[in-house]
C-alpha positions in Angstrom: 30.0 -0.2 10.0 29.7 3.1 11.8 26.6 4.0 9.7 24.9 0.7 10.7 25.7 1.3 14.3 24.1 4.7 14.2 21.0 3.3 12.6 20.5 0.5 15.1 21.2 2.9 18.0 18.4 5.0 16.6 16.1 2.0 16.5 16.9 1.1 20.1 16.5 4.7 21.2 13.0 4.9 19.7 12.1 1.6 21.3 13.3 2.8 24.7 11.2 5.9 24.5 8.2 4.1 23.3 8.3 1.3 25.7 8.5 3.5 28.8 4.8 3.5 29.2 4.2 -0.2 28.7 4.0 -2.2 31.9 5.5 -5.3 30.3 8.8 -3.4 30.0 8.9 -2.2 33.6 9.9 -3.8 36.9 9.7 -7.5 37.4 7.9 -8.0 34.1 10.4 -6.0 32.2 13.3 -7.9 33.9 11.8 -11.3 32.9 11.6 -10.1 29.3 15.2 -8.7 29.4 16.6 -11.9 30.8 14.8 -13.9 28.1 16.6 -11.9 25.4 20.1 -12.1 26.8 21.5 -15.0 24.8 19.1 -14.9 21.8 20.7 -13.8 18.5 18.0 -15.1 16.1 16.3 -12.5 14.0 13.0 -12.4 12.0 11.9 -9.7 9.5 8.2 -9.7 8.8 7.0 -7.9 5.6 3.7 -6.4 4.4 2.3 -3.5 2.4 0.5 -1.3 4.9 0.0 -0.4 8.5 -2.3 -3.1 10.0 -1.1 -5.8 7.5 1.3 -7.2 10.1 0.6 -10.4 12.0 0.8 -8.6 15.4 0.4 -11.8 17.4 3.3 -13.5 15.6 5.5 -10.4 16.2 4.6 -10.5 19.9 5.3 -14.2 20.2 8.7 -13.8 18.5 9.9 -10.8 20.4 8.3 -11.2 23.8 7.8 -14.9 23.8 11.1 -16.0 22.3 13.3 -13.0 22.8 14.0 -12.7 19.1 15.2 -9.5 17.4 12.1 -8.8 15.3 11.0 -6.2 12.9 8.1 -5.3 10.6 8.7 -3.8 7.1 5.7 -1.9 5.8 6.1 -1.0 2.2 3.9 2.1 2.7 2.7 4.4 5.5 -1.0 4.0 4.6 -1.3 7.5 3.2 -4.0 6.7 0.7 -6.5 5.1 3.2 -9.5 6.5 5.0 -9.5 8.2 8.4 -12.0 7.3 11.0 -10.3 9.6 13.6 -10.4 13.0 11.9 -10.1 14.9 8.7 -6.4 14.2 7.8 -5.9 12.5 4.5 -3.0 11.7 2.2 0.4 12.6 3.6 -1.0 13.8 6.9 -2.8 10.4 7.3 0.5 8.7 6.6 2.0 10.5 9.6 -0.8 9.3 11.9 -0.5 5.7 10.7 3.3 5.8 11.1 2.7 6.8 14.7 0.0 4.1 15.1 2.5 1.5 13.9 5.0 2.7 16.5 2.2 2.6 19.2 1.5 -1.0 18.2 5.2 -1.9 18.2 5.4 -0.8 21.9 3.3 -3.8 22.7 4.8 -6.4 20.5 8.3 -4.8 20.9 9.2 -5.3 17.3 11.2 -2.7 15.3 9.6 -0.8 12.4 10.9 -0.1 8.9 9.4 1.6 5.8 10.2 2.1 2.1 9.7 5.4 0.2 6.5 4.2 -1.5 3.5 6.4 -1.3 0.2 4.6 -0.8 -1.7 5.9 -3.8 -5.0 4.2 -3.0 -6.5 0.8 -3.5 -5.0 -1.2 -6.3 -6.4 -4.3 -7.8 -3.3 -5.7 -9.4 0.4 -6.0 -8.6 1.2 -4.6 -12.1 -0.5 -1.3 -11.2 1.5 -1.1 -8.0 4.7 -1.7 -9.9 3.7 0.8 -12.5 3.4 3.4 -9.8 6.3 2.5 -7.6 8.7 0.9 -10.1 9.3 -2.9 -9.7 13.1 -2.7 -9.6 13.1 0.3 -7.2 10.6 -1.5 -4.9 12.9 -4.5 -4.9 15.8 -2.3 -4.0 13.8 -0.8 -1.1 13.3 -4.3 0.4 16.9 -5.3 -0.2 18.1 -2.2 1.6 16.1 -3.1 4.7 17.1 -6.7 4.6 20.8 -5.7 4.4 20.3 -3.2 7.2 18.5 -5.6 9.6 20.2 -8.8 8.5 17.5 -11.3 9.4 18.1 -15.0 9.7 14.4 -15.6 8.8 12.0 -13.6 6.7 8.2 -14.1 7.0 6.0 -12.6 4.3 2.5 -11.7 5.2 1.5 -12.2 1.6 1.9 -14.9 -1.0 2.4 -12.7 -4.1 -0.6 -14.2 -5.8 -4.2 -13.0 -6.5 -5.2 -14.7 -3.2 -3.8 -11.7 -1.4 -6.5 -9.4 -2.8 -5.2 -5.9 -2.7 -2.6 -5.2 -5.5 -0.3 -3.7 -2.9 -0.4 -7.0 -1.0 0.4 -9.0 -4.1 3.3 -6.7 -4.9 4.7 -6.9 -1.3 4.5 -10.7 -1.5 6.2 -10.9 -4.9 9.0 -8.5 -3.9 9.7 -10.3 -0.6 10.2 -13.6 -2.5 12.6 -11.8 -5.0 14.4 -9.8 -2.3 15.2 -13.0 -0.3 17.7 -13.9 -3.0 18.5 -10.5 -4.4 19.8 -9.2 -1.1 22.6 -11.7 -1.2 23.7 -10.7 -4.8 26.8 -8.5 -4.6 26.1 -7.3 -8.2 22.7 -5.8 -7.3 22.1 -2.6 -5.4 25.6 -2.2 -4.1 24.7 1.3 -2.9 22.4 -0.3 -0.2 25.1 -2.1 1.8 26.8 -5.4 2.1 25.0 -8.4 0.7 23.0 -10.5 3.1 21.4 -13.9 2.7 18.6 -14.9 5.1 18.4 -18.6 5.6 14.7 -19.2 5.5 11.6 -17.6 3.9 8.2 -18.4 5.1 4.7 -17.2 4.0 2.0 -16.5 6.6 -0.3 -19.4 5.8 -4.0 -18.8 5.3 -6.3 -19.8 8.2 -6.8 -23.6 7.9 -4.3 -23.8 4.9 -1.2 -25.9 4.7 1.6 -25.0 7.0 5.1 -26.2 7.5 5.4 -24.7 11.0 2.5 -24.1 13.5 2.9 -21.6 16.4 0.6 -21.1 19.3 0.6 -17.3 19.6 -2.1 -17.7 22.4 0.6 -19.1 24.7 0.3 -17.8 28.2 3.3 -16.0 29.7 3.2 -16.4 33.4 5.5 -13.5 34.1 3.4 -11.1 32.0 0.1 -12.5 33.2 -1.4 -12.8 29.7 -0.8 -14.4 26.3 1.1 -12.9 23.4 -2.1 -12.7 21.4 -3.7 -10.6 24.1 -0.7 -8.2 24.2 -0.7 -7.9 20.4 -4.5 -7.3 20.3 -4.1 -4.3 22.7 -1.4 -2.9 20.4 -3.4 -3.6 17.3 -6.3 -1.6 18.7 -4.1 1.5 18.5 -4.6 1.5 14.7 -7.5 3.8 15.5 -7.6 5.7 12.3 -8.6 2.3 10.7 -11.0 1.2 13.4 -8.9 -1.9 14.1 -10.0 -2.4 17.7 -9.4 -6.1 18.5 -10.7 -8.4 21.2 -8.0 -9.7 23.6 -9.0 -13.3 23.2 -7.6 -15.9 25.7 -6.6 -19.4 25.0 -4.8 -21.2 22.1 -4.5 -19.4 18.8 -2.6 -21.0 16.0 -0.6 -19.3 13.3 0.8 -21.3 10.4 3.9 -20.6 8.4 4.5 -22.1 5.0 8.1 -22.7 3.9 8.7 -20.9 0.6 12.5 -20.8 0.2 15.7 -21.7 2.1 19.4 -21.7 1.7 20.2 -24.4 4.2 19.7 -28.2 4.0 16.9 -28.7 6.5 13.4 -30.2 6.5 10.7 -27.7 5.8 8.8 -28.9 8.8 11.8 -28.5 11.2 11.5 -26.1 14.1 11.3 -22.4 13.1 14.8 -21.7 14.5 16.5 -24.9 13.3 19.5 -24.3 11.2 19.8 -20.6 11.9 22.0 -18.6 14.3 19.8 -18.8 17.4 21.8 -18.4 20.6 25.2 -17.0 21.5 27.1 -20.3 21.3 26.0 -20.5 17.6 28.4 -17.6 16.8 31.2 -20.1 17.1 30.2 -21.2 13.6 31.6 -17.8 12.4 34.3 -17.4 15.0 35.6 -20.8 16.2 38.3 -19.1 18.3 35.6 -17.6 20.5 33.8 -20.9 21.1 34.9 -21.4 24.7 34.2 -17.7 25.6 30.7 -17.9 24.1 30.0 -21.2 25.9 31.1 -19.6 29.2 28.9 -16.6 28.6 25.9 -18.8 27.9 26.5 -20.7 31.1 26.7 -17.4 33.0 23.4 -16.2 31.4 21.7 -19.6 32.4 22.9 -19.2 35.9 21.6 -15.6 36.1 18.1 -16.8 35.0 18.1 -19.6 37.6 19.1 -17.2 40.3 16.5 -14.5 39.4 14.1 -13.7 42.2 11.1 -11.4 42.0 11.7 -10.2 45.6 15.5 -9.7 45.3 16.2 -8.6 41.7 19.2 -6.6 42.8 21.1 -9.8 43.7 21.6 -10.2 39.9 23.4 -6.9 39.5 27.0 -8.2 40.1 26.4 -11.2 37.9 24.8 -9.1 35.1 27.7 -6.6 35.3 30.2 -9.4 35.0 28.2 -10.9 32.0 28.1 -7.5 30.3 31.9 -7.1 30.8 32.5 -10.5 29.3 30.2 -9.7 26.3 32.1 -6.5 25.7 35.4 -8.3 25.9 34.2 -11.0 23.3 33.0 -8.2 21.1 36.4 -6.4 21.3 38.3 -9.5 20.4 36.1 -10.7 17.6 37.6 -10.4 14.1 34.4 -11.4 12.3 32.3 -8.4 11.2 28.9 -10.1 11.5 29.8 -11.5 14.9 30.6 -7.9 16.1 27.3 -6.7 14.5 25.2 -9.3 16.4 27.1 -8.7 19.7 26.4 -5.0 19.3 22.7 -5.8 19.2 23.0 -7.7 22.5 24.8 -4.9 24.5 21.5 -2.9 24.9 19.7 -6.1 26.1 22.4 -6.7 28.8 22.2 -3.0 29.7 18.5 -3.1 30.1 18.6 -6.2 32.3 21.2 -4.5 34.4 19.2 -1.3 34.8 16.0 -3.2 35.7 17.7 -5.5 38.2 19.3 -2.5 39.9 16.1 -0.5 40.0 17.7 2.4 38.0 15.2 4.6 36.2 16.1 7.6 34.0 13.9 10.6 33.1 14.7 13.6 30.9 12.4 16.6 31.2 12.6 19.8 29.1 11.1 23.1 30.0 9.7 23.6 26.5 8.7 21.4 23.6 8.5 24.1 20.8 11.9 25.8 20.7 13.0 28.6 18.4 16.3 29.6 16.7 18.8 30.8 19.4 16.4 30.0 22.3 17.7 28.8 25.6 15.7 26.2 27.6 16.3 23.8 30.5 16.7 20.0 30.3 17.0 18.0 33.5 18.5 14.5 33.4 17.2 12.6 36.5 18.2 9.1 37.7 16.3 7.4 40.4 17.9 4.5 42.3 14.9 2.4 43.4 17.0 -0.5 44.5 19.0 -1.3 47.6 22.5 -0.8 46.1 24.7 2.3 46.4 26.0 3.9 43.2 28.4 6.8 42.6 27.0 9.9 41.0 26.7 9.4 37.2 28.2 11.3 34.3 25.4 13.1 32.4 25.5 14.5 28.9 23.2 15.7 26.1 23.0 14.4 22.6 22.0 17.4 20.4 21.9 18.5 16.8 25.0 20.2 15.2 25.2 23.8 16.3 23.2 23.3 19.6 25.0 23.4 22.9 24.4 22.2 26.5 26.0 23.6 29.6 25.6 21.9 33.0 24.3 24.4 35.5 23.1 22.5 38.6 23.6 19.1 40.2 21.5 17.9 43.1 20.8 14.6 45.0 22.7 11.3 45.1 22.3 7.7 44.0 22.2 6.2 47.4 19.6 3.5 47.9 16.1 5.0 47.3 17.4 8.4 46.2 17.3 10.6 43.1 20.1 12.5 41.3 19.4 15.4 39.0 21.6 17.2 36.5 20.2 20.4 34.9 21.5 21.6 31.6 21.0 25.0 29.9 20.5 24.1 26.2 20.9 26.7 23.4 19.3 26.1 20.0 21.4 26.9 16.9 20.7 30.1 15.1 19.3 28.2 12.0 17.9 24.8 13.0 16.0 22.5 10.7 12.3 22.5 11.6 11.3 19.3 13.2 9.1 17.4 10.7 8.8 13.9 9.2 11.9 13.5 7.1 10.0 12.0 4.1 7.9 15.2 3.8 10.8 17.7 3.7 11.0 17.5 -0.1 8.2 17.2 -2.6 7.1 13.7 -3.6 8.1 12.5 -7.0 5.1 10.7 -8.4 4.2 7.9 -6.0 7.5 7.8 -4.2 8.8 10.0 -1.3 12.2 11.7 -1.5 14.4 10.9 1.4 16.9 13.7 2.0 20.5 12.9 2.4 21.4 12.2 6.0 17.8 11.3 7.0 16.9 8.2 9.1 16.7 5.9 6.1 13.8 3.4 6.3 13.1 4.5 9.9 9.7 5.8 11.2 11.1 9.2 12.0 14.4 11.1 12.5 15.9 10.6 15.9 14.6 12.9 18.7 16.3 16.3 18.8 17.5 16.2 22.4 18.5 13.0 24.2 19.7 12.9 27.8 22.3 10.3 28.8 23.7 9.1 32.1 26.6 6.7 32.7 27.2 4.9 36.1 30.4 3.0 36.8 29.8 -0.4 38.5 31.7 -3.6 38.6 34.1 -2.6 35.8 31.4 -1.6 33.3 29.4 1.6 32.6 25.7 1.3 33.1 24.3 3.5 30.3 20.9 5.1 30.6 19.3 7.4 27.9 16.0 8.9 27.1 14.7 11.6 24.7 13.9 14.9 26.4 10.2 15.6 26.8 8.0 18.4 28.1 5.7 17.1 30.8 2.2 18.5 31.3 -0.1 17.5 34.0 -3.7 17.3 32.8 -6.5 17.4 35.3 -8.3 14.5 33.5 -5.5 12.5 31.9 -2.6 13.2 34.3 1.0 13.0 33.1 1.2 13.9 29.4 4.5 14.1 27.5 5.7 15.5 24.2 9.1 15.5 22.4 11.1 18.7 21.8 10.5 20.2 18.4 12.3 23.1 16.6 9.7 25.4 15.1 9.7 28.9 13.5 8.9 31.9 15.7 5.7 32.4 13.7 3.5 29.9 11.9 1.4 31.3 9.0 -1.6 29.6 7.5 -4.3 30.6 5.0 -7.9 29.4 5.0 -9.6 28.1 3.1 -6.8 25.9 1.8 -8.8 25.2 -1.4 -11.1 28.1 -2.4 -13.7 28.1 -5.1 -15.0 31.2 -6.9 -18.0 30.5 -9.2 -17.7 32.2 -12.6 -21.2 33.6 -12.2 -22.3 35.8 -9.3 -20.1 37.5 -6.6 -16.4 37.4 -7.6 -15.3 38.2 -4.1 -13.8 35.6 -1.7 -12.9 36.0 2.0 -9.6 34.6 3.2 -8.3 34.3 6.8 -4.6 34.4 7.6 -4.0 32.8 11.0 -0.6 33.4 12.7 0.6 31.5 15.7 3.5 32.8 17.8 5.9 30.6 19.7 7.8 33.6 21.1 8.0 33.8 24.9 8.2 37.6 24.6 5.9 40.1 22.9 6.2 40.4 19.1 4.2 42.2 16.4 4.1 41.9 12.6 2.6 43.0 9.3 0.4 40.6 7.4 -0.1 40.8 3.6 -2.0 38.6 1.2 -0.5 38.4 -2.3 -2.9 37.6 -5.1 -2.4 37.1 -8.9 -1.9 40.0 -11.1 -5.2 41.8 -11.9 -6.8 40.7 -8.6 -7.5 43.1 -5.8 -6.9 42.5 -2.0 -8.5 44.5 0.7 -7.1 45.7 3.0 -3.5 45.8 1.7 -2.0 45.1 5.1 -3.0 44.2 8.7 -1.1 44.1 11.9 -0.9 41.3 14.4 0.4 41.5 18.0 1.3 38.7 20.4 2.1 39.0 24.1 2.8 35.3 25.0 3.9 32.0 23.6 1.1 29.9 21.9 -1.0 32.9 21.2 -2.9 33.1 17.8 -4.2 36.1 15.8 -6.2 36.2 12.6 -6.4 38.7 9.8 -9.2 38.8 7.3 -8.8 39.8 3.7 -11.3 40.2 0.8 -10.0 39.2 -2.7 -11.8 40.1 -5.9 -11.0 38.1 -8.9 -11.5 39.2 -12.5 -13.6 37.1 -14.9 -11.8 34.1 -16.3 -11.7 30.4 -15.3 -8.5 28.8 -14.0 -6.4 27.6 -11.0 -4.6 30.3 -9.0 -2.7 30.8 -5.8 -2.8 33.4 -3.1 0.0 33.6 -0.6 0.3 35.1 2.9 3.5 36.8 4.1 4.1 38.0 7.7 6.9 40.6 8.3 8.1 40.5 11.9 11.4 41.0 13.8 13.2 41.8 10.5 12.2 38.5 8.9 9.6 37.2 6.5 7.5 34.2 7.4 5.8 32.3 4.5 5.2 28.8 5.9 3.1 27.3 8.6 2.8 24.0 10.5 -0.2 21.8 11.3 -0.1 19.8 14.5 -1.2 16.2 14.2 -2.2 15.4 17.7 -4.2 12.5 19.2 -4.0 11.0 22.7 -2.6 7.6 21.5 0.2 9.0 19.4 3.1 11.5 19.7 2.4 15.0 18.4 3.9 15.7 15.0 4.3 18.9 12.9 4.0 19.0 9.2 4.8 22.1 7.2 3.3 23.8 4.1 3.6 27.1 2.3 1.1 29.8 3.6 -1.0 29.7 0.5 -4.5 28.8 -0.8 -5.3 27.2 -4.1 -8.2 29.1 -5.8 -10.2 27.4 -8.5 -12.4 29.6 -10.6 -15.0 27.7 -12.7 -18.6 27.6 -13.7 -20.6 26.1 -10.8 -24.1 26.9 -9.5 -26.3 25.6 -6.7 -30.0 26.2 -5.9 -29.8 25.8 -2.2 -28.5 28.1 0.5 -28.4 25.7 3.4 -28.0 22.0 4.1 -27.9 19.7 7.1 -24.9 17.5 7.5 -24.3 14.4 9.5 -20.5 14.1 9.7 -18.8 10.9 8.8 -15.2 9.7 8.9 -12.4 12.0 7.8 -14.9 14.5 6.4 -14.1 17.9 4.9 -17.1 18.3 2.6 -18.9 20.8 4.9 -16.0 23.2 4.4 -16.1 22.5 0.6 -19.9 23.3 0.5 -19.3 26.6 2.3 -17.1 27.5 -0.7 -20.3 27.5 -2.7 -21.9 29.9 -0.3 -24.0 27.1 1.3 -24.7 27.4 5.0 -23.9 24.0 6.5 -25.4 22.9 9.9 -23.9 19.9 11.6 -26.6 17.7 12.9 -26.2 16.1 16.3 -28.0 13.1 17.7 -30.3 15.5 19.4 -31.1 17.2 16.1 -31.8 13.9 14.4 -34.2 13.0 17.3 -36.1 16.3 17.7 -35.1 19.1 15.3 -37.4 20.3 12.5 -35.5 18.7 9.6 -37.8 20.2 7.0 -35.9 23.5 7.3 -33.1 21.9 5.2 -33.7 21.5 1.4 -31.1 18.7 1.6 -29.3 16.6 4.2 -26.0 14.9 3.5 -24.5 11.9 5.3 -20.7 11.9 5.4 -18.7 8.9 4.2 -19.0 5.8 6.4 -21.4 7.8 8.7 -23.0 4.5 9.9 -19.5 3.4 11.2 -19.1 6.5 13.4 -22.6 7.6 14.2 -24.6 5.1 16.2 -27.5 7.5 16.4 -28.1 7.1 12.6 -29.5 3.6 13.3 -31.9 4.9 15.9 -33.2 7.8 13.8 -33.0 6.3 10.3 -36.8 6.4 10.1 -36.9 10.1 10.8 -34.5 10.7 7.9 -36.7 8.6 5.6 -39.8 10.6 6.8 -37.9 13.7 6.0 -37.4 12.4 2.4 -41.0 11.4 2.2 -42.1 14.9 3.2 -40.1 16.5 0.4 -36.5 16.6 1.4 -33.4 15.4 -0.4 -31.1 12.9 1.4 -27.7 12.3 -0.1 -26.0 9.3 1.4 -22.3 9.0 0.7 -20.7 5.6 0.7 -20.8 3.2 3.6 -19.5 -0.3 4.0 -22.0 -3.2 4.2 -20.1 -4.6 7.2 -20.7 -1.3 9.0 -24.4 -0.9 8.3 -24.7 -4.4 9.7 -27.2 -5.3 6.9 -29.9 -2.9 8.0 -31.8 -1.3 5.2 -30.5 2.3 5.1 -32.5 3.3 2.1 -36.3 3.5 1.5 -36.0 0.5 -0.8 -33.6 -2.4 -0.6 -30.1 -2.3 -2.1 -26.8 -4.2 -1.5 -23.5 -2.5 -0.8 -20.5 -4.3 -2.3 -17.6 -3.8 0.1 -15.3 -4.8 -2.9 -17.2 -2.5 -5.3 -14.4 -0.1 -6.2 -13.2 1.8 -9.2 -9.6 2.5 -8.3 -8.4 4.3 -11.4 -9.1 8.0 -11.1 -9.0 8.3 -14.8 -11.4 5.4 -15.4 -14.0 6.3 -18.1 -17.4 7.4 -16.7 -20.4 7.0 -19.0 -23.6 9.0 -18.4 -26.5 6.7 -18.6 -29.3 9.2 -19.0 -28.1 12.6 -20.2 -31.6 14.1 -19.9 -32.0 13.3 -16.2 -32.5 16.5 -14.1 -29.7 15.5 -11.7 -27.2 15.7 -14.6 -28.6 19.0 -15.9 -29.8 21.2 -13.1 -28.3 23.6 -12.2 -25.1 22.4 -13.9 -24.9 20.5 -17.2 -22.8 17.4 -16.5 -20.7 16.1 -19.3 -17.7 13.7 -19.7 -15.4 16.7 -19.1 -16.6 16.9 -15.5 -14.8 13.6 -14.8 -11.4 14.8 -15.7 -8.8 15.8 -13.1 -10.1 13.5 -10.3 -7.6 12.3 -7.7 -6.7 8.8 -6.4 -9.9 7.0 -7.3 -13.4 7.2 -8.7 -15.0 5.7 -5.7 -15.6 2.8 -3.3 -18.4 0.6 -2.0 -20.7 0.9 -5.0 -24.0 -1.0 -5.0 -24.1 -4.4 -6.5 -27.9 -4.8 -6.5 -30.8 -2.4 -6.0 -34.6 -2.2 -6.1 -36.1 -1.1 -9.5 -37.2 2.1 -7.7 -33.6 3.3 -7.9 -32.3 4.8 -11.1 -28.6 4.5 -11.8 -27.1 7.6 -13.4 -23.5 6.8 -14.1 -21.4 3.8 -15.2 -17.6 3.3 -14.6 -15.2 0.5 -14.2 -11.5 -0.3 -14.1 -9.7 -1.6 -17.2 -10.6 -5.2 -17.9 -13.6 -5.2 -15.6 -17.3 -4.9 -16.2 -18.4 -1.3 -15.7 -20.3 -0.7 -12.5 -23.6 1.2 -12.4 -24.1 1.3 -8.7 -21.9 4.3 -7.9 -24.7 6.9 -8.1 -28.4 5.9 -7.8 -31.5 8.0 -7.1 -35.0 7.1 -6.0 -38.1 9.2 -5.5 -39.7 8.4 -2.1 -42.9 10.2 -1.3 -42.4 13.8 -2.2 -38.6 13.7 -1.9 -35.4 12.1 -3.3 -33.0 9.6 -1.8 -29.5 9.4 -3.3 -26.7 6.9 -2.6 -23.3 7.6 -4.1 -20.1 5.6 -3.9 -18.1 8.2 -5.8 -15.3 9.7 -3.7 -16.5 13.3 -3.3 -14.8 13.4 0.1 -11.5 13.3 -1.7 -12.4 15.4 -4.8 -14.0 18.4 -3.2 -11.2 19.3 -0.8 -8.9 19.1 -3.8 -11.0 21.6 -5.7 -11.9 19.2 -8.6 -14.4 21.3 -10.6 -16.5 18.5 -12.1 -17.0 16.9 -8.7 -18.1 20.2 -7.3 -20.6 20.7 -10.1 -22.1 17.2 -9.7 -22.4 17.4 -5.9 -24.0 20.9 -6.3 -26.7 19.2 -8.5 -27.2 16.5 -5.9 -28.1 18.9 -3.1 -30.2 21.0 -5.5 -32.6 18.2 -6.5 -35.7 19.5 -4.8 -35.1 23.1 -6.0 
């Protein structure tokens, strides 16, 4: 029971932090929401496979519209998708999408859960998903969350049939159906908690399809000033890495739910909440001895709602304090474990209503957000009394990791009406803190499942914040409890008040670039590496930097010094490595010796305006691939697409890459480039491509090579992006990275110059062969390769070339943007041929 309490406290804490910036949770709007939730004990768990699968409008209607305890379980964190924001892919993209889910949850106010499944890329069947994740283990993952959350109702986003499309969707639908019953079986997954049987299972009905229950998620909320669908659309638009911007449509919008299973004798078309524990008096079904008390509390809540006034919210404070005291008394006297569990979930709702009615606001500000072992920093817990009532000074405390300490050093102000009270603490970090990072990335992934360390925040988005400030105010026989994570506040001249959580970091962060280096077997055997060191020391520090290479390699110079005078300063050291002849995959490592310690790891900040900044850690090393690859060009022009690291990869071949701006496309002399490459989904992120498409085709006609990496048909908006017609298939994927590739014309120059391409060049690819292949093309195009997933007709539209005037136009759906940054030799060799066509 204690473990469950900790988990749900964590959930509520994260929700409290996240909701602080959402107007719907402040002032009169927030109070209207809190009052709505007071007596509601119903709960709904929504399930899906990925970030953005969720029915956001349904979540908002449930949580904000009906006050229901609501959560979304995403089987994955979306690690294997594409990134329209930046260059992060794989695990780093999963961190972004986890944060984007939390950002969306601020608006619909649902909680968020995950499983350890890694999103390995697009899957066409449920069987492939189960092959990667393990069907029984995936079932256990869903059972764990069901037992943890204890929903009365489960709503699956997917049906578990081929109608769902994506294999991950099918798998999530299948497992949700099985978990509905399996979670109640005491003989299954005993390690994941006490059995729990939800009462109803619904499927999210297809638009226009049969539905047992129909809900108007476009219902207008007079207190909030807009509909639940509008609120959800604003939250959904924060899935920015997936370009999920949504219109905030007004008016009715219907969502259908189809009954799929139930454990109670009730009509399938009955009201959604019929037959489940819905409001406080329903707890008498489990605890008859509390029937009168629960009925009295319900009457008190009803009276509070009727008394509520926008102009005089503080009038509710005595009544809310009495209601909270009564709730706590019922909780204390209850002998039924599940009744106590549900009443524990209600206490924060009563507390929030009490705080909002009283006009009490807490803020917790830290003097630093990147703290080091043994460092001291300040945290100030502030409480503002914005209401007309008088309160005694609160008791303040800090919730910190083991080994950290907090000493109160200064108290100022009061909680008289309209006043502010501050308590400053001097916090000392332990001598050996764990670095703050996503818990699922602390240990290496095992296949396509993350490893969750013992003691981590199981199934949660992140571990709880490091430092949390608390204040407790006595009033009317109860303690009004306020809490908030400590944050550093920065004031930006353009964006204003910016906040970031406290993170424990090493004194020095060490990184090596390039992360994936390539040394061609022929030509110069030397490679330049840069070691970048970032200091978080507030005082000056200096260190020695070394680069360690494999035996037989030489490194020049042997050592370099770096010096820092202030926190946040960076320094770089350049090294030249010479490799002996011989192909293979190698590693070079950087080590910094400073202040009597060795530093061998570094962090990468994942920071965007719409999400919390996160740090992910990796060894300070570079993978070096030595193989036979040649190119006949020394420079290319590049139009960057979405999540694109190919320019860095081309530089590994000694190619000078020039990023082409809209101004360049309009006026520059493009003939200076032997080849121009368009990044993946460039037409989705570069509007100027539409305006200057004809200039690019003129460039080809005059003798240039244009390599167009894949785009989606829906994003090109059906304009003809090639010199001759072709059709992009948005479902044209080859998802198996090991799918056979057949060379259609082994004599074609593109497959021979300067690198001879053979079947061996398609070994070792990662995640997939490619996406958005062509389904039809003009006879002027020549397909060069053929590939397909098992059981499907092979696709020839993944790489086509056409002569146009004096030049060549190439369209490719093969996933070079994933392969080149991973150092896949065959992908490098083929791409080198594509940019070398005219030479």
